[in-house]
mmCIF file of the N, C-alpha and C atoms, coordinates in Angstrom:
data_MODEL
# 
_entry.id   MODEL 
# 
loop_
_atom_site.group_PDB 
_atom_site.id 
_atom_site.type_symbol 
_atom_site.label_atom_id 
_atom_site.label_alt_id 
_atom_site.label_comp_id 
_atom_site.label_asym_id 
_atom_site.label_entity_id 
_atom_site.label_seq_id 
_atom_site.pdbx_PDB_ins_code 
_atom_site.Cartn_x 
_atom_site.Cartn_y 
_atom_site.Cartn_z 
_atom_site.occupancy 
_atom_site.B_iso_or_equiv 
_atom_site.pdbx_formal_charge 
_atom_site.auth_seq_id 
_atom_site.auth_comp_id 
_atom_site.auth_asym_id 
_atom_site.auth_atom_id 
_atom_site.pdbx_PDB_model_num 
ATOM 1   N N  . MET A 1 1  ? 47.734 54.410 -37.936 1.00 0.00 ? 1  MET A N  1 
ATOM 2   C CA . MET A 1 1  ? 48.711 52.996 -37.378 1.00 0.00 ? 1  MET A CA 1 
ATOM 3   C C  . MET A 1 1  ? 48.803 52.442 -38.498 1.00 0.00 ? 1  MET A C  1 
ATOM 4   N N  . THR A 1 2  ? 50.000 52.038 -38.538 1.00 0.00 ? 2  THR A N  1 
ATOM 5   C CA . THR A 1 2  ? 50.834 51.373 -39.661 1.00 0.00 ? 2  THR A CA 1 
ATOM 6   C C  . THR A 1 2  ? 50.338 49.733 -39.795 1.00 0.00 ? 2  THR A C  1 
ATOM 7   N N  . ASN A 1 3  ? 50.451 49.356 -40.873 1.00 0.00 ? 3  ASN A N  1 
ATOM 8   C CA . ASN A 1 3  ? 50.262 47.965 -41.295 1.00 0.00 ? 3  ASN A CA 1 
ATOM 9   C C  . ASN A 1 3  ? 48.636 47.831 -40.859 1.00 0.00 ? 3  ASN A C  1 
ATOM 10  N N  . THR A 1 4  ? 47.985 48.624 -40.637 1.00 0.00 ? 4  THR A N  1 
ATOM 11  C CA . THR A 1 4  ? 46.457 48.339 -40.398 1.00 0.00 ? 4  THR A CA 1 
ATOM 12  C C  . THR A 1 4  ? 45.793 47.306 -41.393 1.00 0.00 ? 4  THR A C  1 
ATOM 13  N N  . LYS A 1 5  ? 45.172 46.289 -40.783 1.00 0.00 ? 5  LYS A N  1 
ATOM 14  C CA . LYS A 1 5  ? 44.079 45.487 -41.587 1.00 0.00 ? 5  LYS A CA 1 
ATOM 15  C C  . LYS A 1 5  ? 42.903 45.393 -41.137 1.00 0.00 ? 5  LYS A C  1 
ATOM 16  N N  . GLN A 1 6  ? 41.759 45.757 -41.965 1.00 0.00 ? 6  GLN A N  1 
ATOM 17  C CA . GLN A 1 6  ? 40.336 45.585 -41.279 1.00 0.00 ? 6  GLN A CA 1 
ATOM 18  C C  . GLN A 1 6  ? 39.905 44.420 -42.178 1.00 0.00 ? 6  GLN A C  1 
ATOM 19  N N  . PHE A 1 7  ? 38.773 43.585 -41.594 1.00 0.00 ? 7  PHE A N  1 
ATOM 20  C CA . PHE A 1 7  ? 37.762 42.747 -41.706 1.00 0.00 ? 7  PHE A CA 1 
ATOM 21  C C  . PHE A 1 7  ? 36.539 42.420 -41.018 1.00 0.00 ? 7  PHE A C  1 
ATOM 22  N N  . THR A 1 8  ? 35.852 41.886 -41.770 1.00 0.00 ? 8  THR A N  1 
ATOM 23  C CA . THR A 1 8  ? 34.459 41.715 -41.048 1.00 0.00 ? 8  THR A CA 1 
ATOM 24  C C  . THR A 1 8  ? 34.348 40.071 -41.334 1.00 0.00 ? 8  THR A C  1 
ATOM 25  N N  . PHE A 1 9  ? 33.679 39.523 -40.341 1.00 0.00 ? 9  PHE A N  1 
ATOM 26  C CA . PHE A 1 9  ? 33.497 38.147 -40.244 1.00 0.00 ? 9  PHE A CA 1 
ATOM 27  C C  . PHE A 1 9  ? 31.939 37.425 -39.444 1.00 0.00 ? 9  PHE A C  1 
ATOM 28  N N  . ASN A 1 10 ? 31.616 36.400 -40.100 1.00 0.00 ? 10 ASN A N  1 
ATOM 29  C CA . ASN A 1 10 ? 30.714 35.744 -39.507 1.00 0.00 ? 10 ASN A CA 1 
ATOM 30  C C  . ASN A 1 10 ? 30.972 34.692 -38.729 1.00 0.00 ? 10 ASN A C  1 
ATOM 31  N N  . THR A 1 11 ? 30.240 34.544 -37.599 1.00 0.00 ? 11 THR A N  1 
ATOM 32  C CA . THR A 1 11 ? 30.834 33.342 -36.700 1.00 0.00 ? 11 THR A CA 1 
ATOM 33  C C  . THR A 1 11 ? 29.961 32.334 -36.986 1.00 0.00 ? 11 THR A C  1 
ATOM 34  N N  . LEU A 1 12 ? 28.528 32.651 -37.254 1.00 0.00 ? 12 LEU A N  1 
ATOM 35  C CA . LEU A 1 12 ? 27.309 31.871 -37.845 1.00 0.00 ? 12 LEU A CA 1 
ATOM 36  C C  . LEU A 1 12 ? 26.868 31.467 -36.691 1.00 0.00 ? 12 LEU A C  1 
ATOM 37  N N  . ARG A 1 13 ? 27.253 31.807 -35.306 1.00 0.00 ? 13 ARG A N  1 
ATOM 38  C CA . ARG A 1 13 ? 26.463 31.753 -34.312 1.00 0.00 ? 13 ARG A CA 1 
ATOM 39  C C  . ARG A 1 13 ? 24.881 32.202 -34.564 1.00 0.00 ? 13 ARG A C  1 
ATOM 40  N N  . LYS A 1 14 ? 24.527 31.628 -33.734 1.00 0.00 ? 14 LYS A N  1 
ATOM 41  C CA . LYS A 1 14 ? 22.628 31.920 -33.828 1.00 0.00 ? 14 LYS A CA 1 
ATOM 42  C C  . LYS A 1 14 ? 21.935 32.842 -33.112 1.00 0.00 ? 14 LYS A C  1 
ATOM 43  N N  . TYR A 1 15 ? 23.168 34.279 -32.873 1.00 0.00 ? 15 TYR A N  1 
ATOM 44  C CA . TYR A 1 15 ? 22.453 35.192 -32.049 1.00 0.00 ? 15 TYR A CA 1 
ATOM 45  C C  . TYR A 1 15 ? 21.545 36.250 -33.134 1.00 0.00 ? 15 TYR A C  1 
ATOM 46  N N  . SER A 1 16 ? 21.268 35.982 -34.196 1.00 0.00 ? 16 SER A N  1 
ATOM 47  C CA . SER A 1 16 ? 20.478 36.578 -35.174 1.00 0.00 ? 16 SER A CA 1 
ATOM 48  C C  . SER A 1 16 ? 20.329 35.847 -36.479 1.00 0.00 ? 16 SER A C  1 
ATOM 49  N N  . PRO A 1 17 ? 19.231 36.325 -36.994 1.00 0.00 ? 17 PRO A N  1 
ATOM 50  C CA . PRO A 1 17 ? 18.985 35.269 -38.350 1.00 0.00 ? 17 PRO A CA 1 
ATOM 51  C C  . PRO A 1 17 ? 20.066 35.455 -39.190 1.00 0.00 ? 17 PRO A C  1 
ATOM 52  N N  . GLU A 1 18 ? 21.196 36.475 -39.375 1.00 0.00 ? 18 GLU A N  1 
ATOM 53  C CA . GLU A 1 18 ? 22.306 36.623 -40.224 1.00 0.00 ? 18 GLU A CA 1 
ATOM 54  C C  . GLU A 1 18 ? 23.785 36.032 -39.762 1.00 0.00 ? 18 GLU A C  1 
ATOM 55  N N  . GLY A 1 19 ? 23.411 35.288 -38.180 1.00 0.00 ? 19 GLY A N  1 
ATOM 56  C CA . GLY A 1 19 ? 24.509 35.002 -37.355 1.00 0.00 ? 19 GLY A CA 1 
ATOM 57  C C  . GLY A 1 19 ? 25.265 36.098 -36.498 1.00 0.00 ? 19 GLY A C  1 
ATOM 58  N N  . GLN A 1 20 ? 26.273 36.127 -36.233 1.00 0.00 ? 20 GLN A N  1 
ATOM 59  C CA . GLN A 1 20 ? 27.099 37.025 -35.396 1.00 0.00 ? 20 GLN A CA 1 
ATOM 60  C C  . GLN A 1 20 ? 27.726 37.695 -36.327 1.00 0.00 ? 20 GLN A C  1 
ATOM 61  N N  . ILE A 1 21 ? 27.996 39.050 -36.597 1.00 0.00 ? 21 ILE A N  1 
ATOM 62  C CA . ILE A 1 21 ? 28.680 39.660 -37.499 1.00 0.00 ? 21 ILE A CA 1 
ATOM 63  C C  . ILE A 1 21 ? 30.002 40.372 -36.999 1.00 0.00 ? 21 ILE A C  1 
ATOM 64  N N  . ILE A 1 22 ? 31.202 40.157 -36.917 1.00 0.00 ? 22 ILE A N  1 
ATOM 65  C CA . ILE A 1 22 ? 32.412 40.840 -36.031 1.00 0.00 ? 22 ILE A CA 1 
ATOM 66  C C  . ILE A 1 22 ? 33.221 41.597 -37.122 1.00 0.00 ? 22 ILE A C  1 
ATOM 67  N N  . LYS A 1 23 ? 33.192 42.943 -36.525 1.00 0.00 ? 23 LYS A N  1 
ATOM 68  C CA . LYS A 1 23 ? 34.434 43.847 -37.493 1.00 0.00 ? 23 LYS A CA 1 
ATOM 69  C C  . LYS A 1 23 ? 35.548 43.424 -36.532 1.00 0.00 ? 23 LYS A C  1 
ATOM 70  N N  . VAL A 1 24 ? 36.962 43.648 -37.538 1.00 0.00 ? 24 VAL A N  1 
ATOM 71  C CA . VAL A 1 24 ? 37.952 43.881 -36.582 1.00 0.00 ? 24 VAL A CA 1 
ATOM 72  C C  . VAL A 1 24 ? 39.241 44.833 -37.256 1.00 0.00 ? 24 VAL A C  1 
ATOM 73  N N  . ILE A 1 25 ? 39.782 45.566 -36.417 1.00 0.00 ? 25 ILE A N  1 
ATOM 74  C CA . ILE A 1 25 ? 40.611 46.214 -36.884 1.00 0.00 ? 25 ILE A CA 1 
ATOM 75  C C  . ILE A 1 25 ? 42.165 45.702 -36.236 1.00 0.00 ? 25 ILE A C  1 
ATOM 76  N N  . TYR A 1 26 ? 43.133 45.394 -36.905 1.00 0.00 ? 26 TYR A N  1 
ATOM 77  C CA . TYR A 1 26 ? 44.110 44.604 -36.482 1.00 0.00 ? 26 TYR A CA 1 
ATOM 78  C C  . TYR A 1 26 ? 45.390 45.821 -36.934 1.00 0.00 ? 26 TYR A C  1 
ATOM 79  N N  . ASP A 1 27 ? 46.318 45.855 -35.826 1.00 0.00 ? 27 ASP A N  1 
ATOM 80  C CA . ASP A 1 27 ? 47.255 47.315 -36.280 1.00 0.00 ? 27 ASP A CA 1 
ATOM 81  C C  . ASP A 1 27 ? 48.352 46.582 -36.535 1.00 0.00 ? 27 ASP A C  1 
ATOM 82  N N  . GLY A 1 28 ? 48.826 45.110 -36.512 1.00 0.00 ? 28 GLY A N  1 
ATOM 83  C CA . GLY A 1 28 ? 49.858 44.474 -36.520 1.00 0.00 ? 28 GLY A CA 1 
ATOM 84  C C  . GLY A 1 28 ? 50.946 44.609 -35.771 1.00 0.00 ? 28 GLY A C  1 
ATOM 85  N N  . ASP A 1 29 ? 50.473 45.299 -34.399 1.00 0.00 ? 29 ASP A N  1 
ATOM 86  C CA . ASP A 1 29 ? 51.710 45.653 -33.274 1.00 0.00 ? 29 ASP A CA 1 
ATOM 87  C C  . ASP A 1 29 ? 50.845 44.570 -32.342 1.00 0.00 ? 29 ASP A C  1 
ATOM 88  N N  . ASN A 1 30 ? 50.202 43.347 -32.474 1.00 0.00 ? 30 ASN A N  1 
ATOM 89  C CA . ASN A 1 30 ? 49.785 42.489 -31.564 1.00 0.00 ? 30 ASN A CA 1 
ATOM 90  C C  . ASN A 1 30 ? 48.670 43.152 -30.758 1.00 0.00 ? 30 ASN A C  1 
ATOM 91  N N  . THR A 1 31 ? 47.897 43.760 -31.326 1.00 0.00 ? 31 THR A N  1 
ATOM 92  C CA . THR A 1 31 ? 46.759 44.444 -30.791 1.00 0.00 ? 31 THR A CA 1 
ATOM 93  C C  . THR A 1 31 ? 45.384 44.557 -31.699 1.00 0.00 ? 31 THR A C  1 
ATOM 94  N N  . ALA A 1 32 ? 44.555 43.891 -31.714 1.00 0.00 ? 32 ALA A N  1 
ATOM 95  C CA . ALA A 1 32 ? 43.197 44.077 -32.427 1.00 0.00 ? 32 ALA A CA 1 
ATOM 96  C C  . ALA A 1 32 ? 42.127 44.516 -31.762 1.00 0.00 ? 32 ALA A C  1 
ATOM 97  N N  . TYR A 1 33 ? 41.437 45.313 -32.316 1.00 0.00 ? 33 TYR A N  1 
ATOM 98  C CA . TYR A 1 33 ? 39.983 45.959 -31.876 1.00 0.00 ? 33 TYR A CA 1 
ATOM 99  C C  . TYR A 1 33 ? 39.098 45.256 -32.677 1.00 0.00 ? 33 TYR A C  1 
ATOM 100 N N  . PHE A 1 34 ? 37.993 44.796 -31.777 1.00 0.00 ? 34 PHE A N  1 
ATOM 101 C CA . PHE A 1 34 ? 36.848 44.268 -32.623 1.00 0.00 ? 34 PHE A CA 1 
ATOM 102 C C  . PHE A 1 34 ? 35.802 45.079 -31.994 1.00 0.00 ? 34 PHE A C  1 
ATOM 103 N N  . MET A 1 35 ? 34.560 44.701 -32.791 1.00 0.00 ? 35 MET A N  1 
ATOM 104 C CA . MET A 1 35 ? 33.098 45.092 -32.820 1.00 0.00 ? 35 MET A CA 1 
ATOM 105 C C  . MET A 1 35 ? 31.883 44.055 -32.988 1.00 0.00 ? 35 MET A C  1 
ATOM 106 N N  . ASP A 1 36 ? 31.541 43.485 -32.075 1.00 0.00 ? 36 ASP A N  1 
ATOM 107 C CA . ASP A 1 36 ? 30.442 42.653 -32.150 1.00 0.00 ? 36 ASP A CA 1 
ATOM 108 C C  . ASP A 1 36 ? 29.093 43.301 -32.608 1.00 0.00 ? 36 ASP A C  1 
ATOM 109 N N  . THR A 1 37 ? 29.113 43.478 -33.981 1.00 0.00 ? 37 THR A N  1 
ATOM 110 C CA . THR A 1 37 ? 28.113 44.340 -34.388 1.00 0.00 ? 37 THR A CA 1 
ATOM 111 C C  . THR A 1 37 ? 26.669 43.711 -33.830 1.00 0.00 ? 37 THR A C  1 
ATOM 112 N N  . THR A 1 38 ? 26.640 42.269 -33.834 1.00 0.00 ? 38 THR A N  1 
ATOM 113 C CA . THR A 1 38 ? 25.482 41.811 -33.584 1.00 0.00 ? 38 THR A CA 1 
ATOM 114 C C  . THR A 1 38 ? 25.017 41.861 -31.986 1.00 0.00 ? 38 THR A C  1 
ATOM 115 N N  . ARG A 1 39 ? 25.855 41.632 -31.104 1.00 0.00 ? 39 ARG A N  1 
ATOM 116 C CA . ARG A 1 39 ? 25.218 41.680 -29.695 1.00 0.00 ? 39 ARG A CA 1 
ATOM 117 C C  . ARG A 1 39 ? 25.853 43.248 -29.168 1.00 0.00 ? 39 ARG A C  1 
ATOM 118 N N  . GLY A 1 40 ? 26.288 44.179 -30.009 1.00 0.00 ? 40 GLY A N  1 
ATOM 119 C CA . GLY A 1 40 ? 26.424 45.325 -29.421 1.00 0.00 ? 40 GLY A CA 1 
ATOM 120 C C  . GLY A 1 40 ? 27.818 45.263 -28.635 1.00 0.00 ? 40 GLY A C  1 
ATOM 121 N N  . LEU A 1 41 ? 28.974 44.774 -28.472 1.00 0.00 ? 41 LEU A N  1 
ATOM 122 C CA . LEU A 1 41 ? 30.140 44.527 -27.719 1.00 0.00 ? 41 LEU A CA 1 
ATOM 123 C C  . LEU A 1 41 ? 31.366 44.949 -28.416 1.00 0.00 ? 41 LEU A C  1 
ATOM 124 N N  . THR A 1 42 ? 31.943 45.943 -27.740 1.00 0.00 ? 42 THR A N  1 
ATOM 125 C CA . THR A 1 42 ? 33.303 46.128 -28.556 1.00 0.00 ? 42 THR A CA 1 
ATOM 126 C C  . THR A 1 42 ? 34.611 45.882 -27.259 1.00 0.00 ? 42 THR A C  1 
ATOM 127 N N  . GLY A 1 43 ? 35.589 45.910 -27.835 1.00 0.00 ? 43 GLY A N  1 
ATOM 128 C CA . GLY A 1 43 ? 36.641 45.625 -26.904 1.00 0.00 ? 43 GLY A CA 1 
ATOM 129 C C  . GLY A 1 43 ? 38.028 45.456 -27.894 1.00 0.00 ? 43 GLY A C  1 
ATOM 130 N N  . SER A 1 44 ? 39.159 45.094 -26.952 1.00 0.00 ? 44 SER A N  1 
ATOM 131 C CA . SER A 1 44 ? 40.421 44.953 -27.949 1.00 0.00 ? 44 SER A CA 1 
ATOM 132 C C  . SER A 1 44 ? 41.221 43.864 -26.913 1.00 0.00 ? 44 SER A C  1 
ATOM 133 N N  . VAL A 1 45 ? 41.969 43.246 -27.978 1.00 0.00 ? 45 VAL A N  1 
ATOM 134 C CA . VAL A 1 45 ? 42.727 41.961 -27.312 1.00 0.00 ? 45 VAL A CA 1 
ATOM 135 C C  . VAL A 1 45 ? 44.310 42.111 -27.875 1.00 0.00 ? 45 VAL A C  1 
ATOM 136 N N  . LYS A 1 46 ? 45.102 41.854 -26.950 1.00 0.00 ? 46 LYS A N  1 
ATOM 137 C CA . LYS A 1 46 ? 46.485 41.809 -27.289 1.00 0.00 ? 46 LYS A CA 1 
ATOM 138 C C  . LYS A 1 46 ? 46.873 40.592 -27.149 1.00 0.00 ? 46 LYS A C  1 
ATOM 139 N N  . PHE A 1 47 ? 47.569 40.117 -28.351 1.00 0.00 ? 47 PHE A N  1 
ATOM 140 C CA . PHE A 1 47 ? 47.979 38.584 -28.925 1.00 0.00 ? 47 PHE A CA 1 
ATOM 141 C C  . PHE A 1 47 ? 49.618 38.702 -27.941 1.00 0.00 ? 47 PHE A C  1 
ATOM 142 N N  . PRO A 1 48 ? 50.022 37.391 -27.701 1.00 0.00 ? 48 PRO A N  1 
ATOM 143 C CA . PRO A 1 48 ? 51.819 37.542 -27.257 1.00 0.00 ? 48 PRO A CA 1 
ATOM 144 C C  . PRO A 1 48 ? 52.633 37.306 -28.366 1.00 0.00 ? 48 PRO A C  1 
ATOM 145 N N  . HIS A 1 49 ? 52.413 37.188 -29.504 1.00 0.00 ? 49 HIS A N  1 
ATOM 146 C CA . HIS A 1 49 ? 53.038 36.972 -30.688 1.00 0.00 ? 49 HIS A CA 1 
ATOM 147 C C  . HIS A 1 49 ? 52.586 37.804 -31.940 1.00 0.00 ? 49 HIS A C  1 
ATOM 148 N N  . HIS A 1 50 ? 53.122 38.603 -33.012 1.00 0.00 ? 50 HIS A N  1 
ATOM 149 C CA . HIS A 1 50 ? 52.556 39.037 -34.340 1.00 0.00 ? 50 HIS A CA 1 
ATOM 150 C C  . HIS A 1 50 ? 52.207 37.855 -34.862 1.00 0.00 ? 50 HIS A C  1 
ATOM 151 N N  . HIS A 1 51 ? 50.912 38.230 -35.705 1.00 0.00 ? 51 HIS A N  1 
ATOM 152 C CA . HIS A 1 51 ? 50.045 37.305 -36.216 1.00 0.00 ? 51 HIS A CA 1 
ATOM 153 C C  . HIS A 1 51 ? 49.836 37.995 -37.415 1.00 0.00 ? 51 HIS A C  1 
ATOM 154 N N  . ASP A 1 52 ? 49.842 37.562 -38.837 1.00 0.00 ? 52 ASP A N  1 
ATOM 155 C CA . ASP A 1 52 ? 49.359 38.273 -39.929 1.00 0.00 ? 52 ASP A CA 1 
ATOM 156 C C  . ASP A 1 52 ? 48.213 37.637 -40.632 1.00 0.00 ? 52 ASP A C  1 
ATOM 157 N N  . ALA A 1 53 ? 48.109 36.368 -40.471 1.00 0.00 ? 53 ALA A N  1 
ATOM 158 C CA . ALA A 1 53 ? 47.235 35.430 -41.132 1.00 0.00 ? 53 ALA A CA 1 
ATOM 159 C C  . ALA A 1 53 ? 45.623 36.163 -40.365 1.00 0.00 ? 53 ALA A C  1 
ATOM 160 N N  . GLN A 1 54 ? 44.921 36.440 -41.783 1.00 0.00 ? 54 GLN A N  1 
ATOM 161 C CA . GLN A 1 54 ? 43.586 36.690 -41.315 1.00 0.00 ? 54 GLN A CA 1 
ATOM 162 C C  . GLN A 1 54 ? 42.726 35.784 -40.206 1.00 0.00 ? 54 GLN A C  1 
ATOM 163 N N  . ASP A 1 55 ? 42.721 34.504 -40.647 1.00 0.00 ? 55 ASP A N  1 
ATOM 164 C CA . ASP A 1 55 ? 41.941 33.268 -39.787 1.00 0.00 ? 55 ASP A CA 1 
ATOM 165 C C  . ASP A 1 55 ? 42.728 33.134 -38.441 1.00 0.00 ? 55 ASP A C  1 
ATOM 166 N N  . THR A 1 56 ? 43.898 33.349 -38.482 1.00 0.00 ? 56 THR A N  1 
ATOM 167 C CA . THR A 1 56 ? 44.900 33.106 -37.101 1.00 0.00 ? 56 THR A CA 1 
ATOM 168 C C  . THR A 1 56 ? 44.177 34.341 -36.147 1.00 0.00 ? 56 THR A C  1 
ATOM 169 N N  . VAL A 1 57 ? 44.171 35.814 -36.938 1.00 0.00 ? 57 VAL A N  1 
ATOM 170 C CA . VAL A 1 57 ? 43.750 36.432 -35.869 1.00 0.00 ? 57 VAL A CA 1 
ATOM 171 C C  . VAL A 1 57 ? 42.098 36.343 -35.424 1.00 0.00 ? 57 VAL A C  1 
ATOM 172 N N  . GLN A 1 58 ? 41.411 36.256 -36.750 1.00 0.00 ? 58 GLN A N  1 
ATOM 173 C CA . GLN A 1 58 ? 39.967 35.700 -36.218 1.00 0.00 ? 58 GLN A CA 1 
ATOM 174 C C  . GLN A 1 58 ? 39.746 34.861 -34.942 1.00 0.00 ? 58 GLN A C  1 
ATOM 175 N N  . ASP A 1 59 ? 40.473 33.569 -35.257 1.00 0.00 ? 59 ASP A N  1 
ATOM 176 C CA . ASP A 1 59 ? 40.571 32.656 -33.995 1.00 0.00 ? 59 ASP A CA 1 
ATOM 177 C C  . ASP A 1 59 ? 40.984 33.248 -32.599 1.00 0.00 ? 59 ASP A C  1 
ATOM 178 N N  . LYS A 1 60 ? 42.019 33.969 -32.540 1.00 0.00 ? 60 LYS A N  1 
ATOM 179 C CA . LYS A 1 60 ? 42.708 34.317 -31.490 1.00 0.00 ? 60 LYS A CA 1 
ATOM 180 C C  . LYS A 1 60 ? 41.426 35.349 -30.760 1.00 0.00 ? 60 LYS A C  1 
ATOM 181 N N  . ILE A 1 61 ? 40.970 36.163 -31.734 1.00 0.00 ? 61 ILE A N  1 
ATOM 182 C CA . ILE A 1 61 ? 40.262 37.020 -31.328 1.00 0.00 ? 61 ILE A CA 1 
ATOM 183 C C  . ILE A 1 61 ? 38.775 36.514 -30.385 1.00 0.00 ? 61 ILE A C  1 
ATOM 184 N N  . MET A 1 62 ? 38.415 35.272 -31.125 1.00 0.00 ? 62 MET A N  1 
ATOM 185 C CA . MET A 1 62 ? 37.277 34.649 -30.568 1.00 0.00 ? 62 MET A CA 1 
ATOM 186 C C  . MET A 1 62 ? 37.504 33.940 -29.240 1.00 0.00 ? 62 MET A C  1 
ATOM 187 N N  . THR A 1 63 ? 38.542 33.143 -29.145 1.00 0.00 ? 63 THR A N  1 
ATOM 188 C CA . THR A 1 63 ? 38.683 32.410 -28.299 1.00 0.00 ? 63 THR A CA 1 
ATOM 189 C C  . THR A 1 63 ? 39.003 33.792 -26.842 1.00 0.00 ? 63 THR A C  1 
ATOM 190 N N  . LEU A 1 64 ? 39.836 34.722 -27.070 1.00 0.00 ? 64 LEU A N  1 
ATOM 191 C CA . LEU A 1 64 ? 39.805 35.349 -25.988 1.00 0.00 ? 64 LEU A CA 1 
ATOM 192 C C  . LEU A 1 64 ? 38.487 36.292 -25.736 1.00 0.00 ? 64 LEU A C  1 
ATOM 193 N N  . TYR A 1 65 ? 37.531 36.414 -26.480 1.00 0.00 ? 65 TYR A N  1 
ATOM 194 C CA . TYR A 1 65 ? 36.239 36.969 -26.429 1.00 0.00 ? 65 TYR A CA 1 
ATOM 195 C C  . TYR A 1 65 ? 35.435 36.036 -25.775 1.00 0.00 ? 65 TYR A C  1 
ATOM 196 N N  . ASP A 1 66 ? 35.174 34.706 -26.147 1.00 0.00 ? 66 ASP A N  1 
ATOM 197 C CA . ASP A 1 66 ? 34.834 33.802 -24.950 1.00 0.00 ? 66 ASP A CA 1 
ATOM 198 C C  . ASP A 1 66 ? 35.148 33.851 -24.051 1.00 0.00 ? 66 ASP A C  1 
ATOM 199 N N  . LEU A 1 67 ? 36.387 34.145 -23.520 1.00 0.00 ? 67 LEU A N  1 
ATOM 200 C CA . LEU A 1 67 ? 36.885 33.949 -22.195 1.00 0.00 ? 67 LEU A CA 1 
ATOM 201 C C  . LEU A 1 67 ? 36.722 35.049 -21.669 1.00 0.00 ? 67 LEU A C  1 
ATOM 202 N N  . GLY A 1 68 ? 36.058 36.150 -22.388 1.00 0.00 ? 68 GLY A N  1 
ATOM 203 C CA . GLY A 1 68 ? 36.026 37.721 -21.396 1.00 0.00 ? 68 GLY A CA 1 
ATOM 204 C C  . GLY A 1 68 ? 37.398 38.095 -21.126 1.00 0.00 ? 68 GLY A C  1 
ATOM 205 N N  . ALA A 1 69 ? 38.618 37.729 -22.105 1.00 0.00 ? 69 ALA A N  1 
ATOM 206 C CA . ALA A 1 69 ? 39.835 37.991 -21.483 1.00 0.00 ? 69 ALA A CA 1 
ATOM 207 C C  . ALA A 1 69 ? 40.002 39.313 -22.755 1.00 0.00 ? 69 ALA A C  1 
ATOM 208 N N  . TYR A 1 70 ? 39.301 40.503 -22.677 1.00 0.00 ? 70 TYR A N  1 
ATOM 209 C CA . TYR A 1 70 ? 39.381 41.382 -23.493 1.00 0.00 ? 70 TYR A CA 1 
ATOM 210 C C  . TYR A 1 70 ? 39.190 42.778 -22.673 1.00 0.00 ? 70 TYR A C  1 
ATOM 211 N N  . ASP A 1 71 ? 39.902 43.646 -23.254 1.00 0.00 ? 71 ASP A N  1 
ATOM 212 C CA . ASP A 1 71 ? 39.439 45.237 -22.517 1.00 0.00 ? 71 ASP A CA 1 
ATOM 213 C C  . ASP A 1 71 ? 38.475 45.796 -23.327 1.00 0.00 ? 71 ASP A C  1 
ATOM 214 N N  . TRP A 1 72 ? 37.601 46.199 -22.395 1.00 0.00 ? 72 TRP A N  1 
ATOM 215 C CA . TRP A 1 72 ? 36.235 47.122 -23.320 1.00 0.00 ? 72 TRP A CA 1 
ATOM 216 C C  . TRP A 1 72 ? 36.497 48.444 -23.819 1.00 0.00 ? 72 TRP A C  1 
ATOM 217 N N  . LEU A 1 73 ? 36.040 48.443 -24.989 1.00 0.00 ? 73 LEU A N  1 
ATOM 218 C CA . LEU A 1 73 ? 36.482 49.746 -25.792 1.00 0.00 ? 73 LEU A CA 1 
ATOM 219 C C  . LEU A 1 73 ? 34.728 50.308 -26.096 1.00 0.00 ? 73 LEU A C  1 
ATOM 220 N N  . SER A 1 74 ? 34.982 51.691 -26.299 1.00 0.00 ? 74 SER A N  1 
ATOM 221 C CA . SER A 1 74 ? 33.575 52.195 -26.675 1.00 0.00 ? 74 SER A CA 1 
ATOM 222 C C  . SER A 1 74 ? 33.713 51.967 -28.054 1.00 0.00 ? 74 SER A C  1 
ATOM 223 N N  . GLU A 1 75 ? 31.918 52.027 -28.433 1.00 0.00 ? 75 GLU A N  1 
ATOM 224 C CA . GLU A 1 75 ? 31.942 51.883 -29.859 1.00 0.00 ? 75 GLU A CA 1 
ATOM 225 C C  . GLU A 1 75 ? 32.176 53.095 -30.734 1.00 0.00 ? 75 GLU A C  1 
ATOM 226 N N  . LYS A 1 76 ? 32.281 54.145 -30.020 1.00 0.00 ? 76 LYS A N  1 
ATOM 227 C CA . LYS A 1 76 ? 32.990 55.218 -30.774 1.00 0.00 ? 76 LYS A CA 1 
ATOM 228 C C  . LYS A 1 76 ? 34.592 55.506 -30.889 1.00 0.00 ? 76 LYS A C  1 
ATOM 229 N N  . ASP A 1 77 ? 35.074 54.722 -29.806 1.00 0.00 ? 77 ASP A N  1 
ATOM 230 C CA . ASP A 1 77 ? 36.580 54.742 -29.994 1.00 0.00 ? 77 ASP A CA 1 
ATOM 231 C C  . ASP A 1 77 ? 36.733 53.734 -31.397 1.00 0.00 ? 77 ASP A C  1 
ATOM 232 N N  . PHE A 1 78 ? 36.108 52.542 -31.216 1.00 0.00 ? 78 PHE A N  1 
ATOM 233 C CA . PHE A 1 78 ? 36.117 51.701 -32.454 1.00 0.00 ? 78 PHE A CA 1 
ATOM 234 C C  . PHE A 1 78 ? 35.784 52.272 -33.714 1.00 0.00 ? 78 PHE A C  1 
ATOM 235 N N  . GLU A 1 79 ? 34.740 53.067 -33.446 1.00 0.00 ? 79 GLU A N  1 
ATOM 236 C CA . GLU A 1 79 ? 34.209 53.884 -34.835 1.00 0.00 ? 79 GLU A CA 1 
ATOM 237 C C  . GLU A 1 79 ? 35.382 54.818 -35.727 1.00 0.00 ? 79 GLU A C  1 
ATOM 238 N N  . LYS A 1 80 ? 36.176 55.655 -34.510 1.00 0.00 ? 80 LYS A N  1 
ATOM 239 C CA . LYS A 1 80 ? 37.315 56.283 -34.872 1.00 0.00 ? 80 LYS A CA 1 
ATOM 240 C C  . LYS A 1 80 ? 38.407 55.875 -35.734 1.00 0.00 ? 80 LYS A C  1 
ATOM 241 N N  . LYS A 1 81 ? 38.521 54.311 -35.164 1.00 0.00 ? 81 LYS A N  1 
ATOM 242 C CA . LYS A 1 81 ? 39.674 53.806 -35.891 1.00 0.00 ? 81 LYS A CA 1 
ATOM 243 C C  . LYS A 1 81 ? 39.222 52.864 -37.121 1.00 0.00 ? 81 LYS A C  1 
ATOM 244 N N  . TRP A 1 82 ? 37.966 52.686 -37.333 1.00 0.00 ? 82 TRP A N  1 
ATOM 245 C CA . TRP A 1 82 ? 37.513 51.806 -38.709 1.00 0.00 ? 82 TRP A CA 1 
ATOM 246 C C  . TRP A 1 82 ? 37.533 53.175 -39.844 1.00 0.00 ? 82 TRP A C  1 
ATOM 247 N N  . GLU A 1 83 ? 38.169 52.414 -40.786 1.00 0.00 ? 83 GLU A N  1 
ATOM 248 C CA . GLU A 1 83 ? 38.100 53.381 -41.995 1.00 0.00 ? 83 GLU A CA 1 
ATOM 249 C C  . GLU A 1 83 ? 37.269 52.973 -43.000 1.00 0.00 ? 83 GLU A C  1 
ATOM 250 N N  . TYR A 1 84 ? 36.409 53.941 -43.623 1.00 0.00 ? 84 TYR A N  1 
ATOM 251 C CA . TYR A 1 84 ? 35.228 53.356 -44.436 1.00 0.00 ? 84 TYR A CA 1 
ATOM 252 C C  . TYR A 1 84 ? 35.809 53.593 -46.078 1.00 0.00 ? 84 TYR A C  1 
# 
C-alpha cells in the first residue's frame, strides 16, 4: 500500500480498565482498516472523500463503527496489513 498511515488511539470508553484501544491502518485511498483490540472486532470502512488528518480519520471510523456501517475483516487479514 502506498501512503499508508498506522496509528493507535484510545476512545476512553469504559469497555476495560484501560478504555477502548483501536488500531488503524489508513491507506490514503479512502479506505481504513481498524481493529478494536479491546472488544475483538475488526473491519474496514470506506470514506466518500480522501482525508489526511488523523483526528478526522479517527472520527469517521468511530462514526461508521458505532453505526455498524463497516465491512467485517478477519483479525488475520488485519495483522497482515499492520507493519510492526
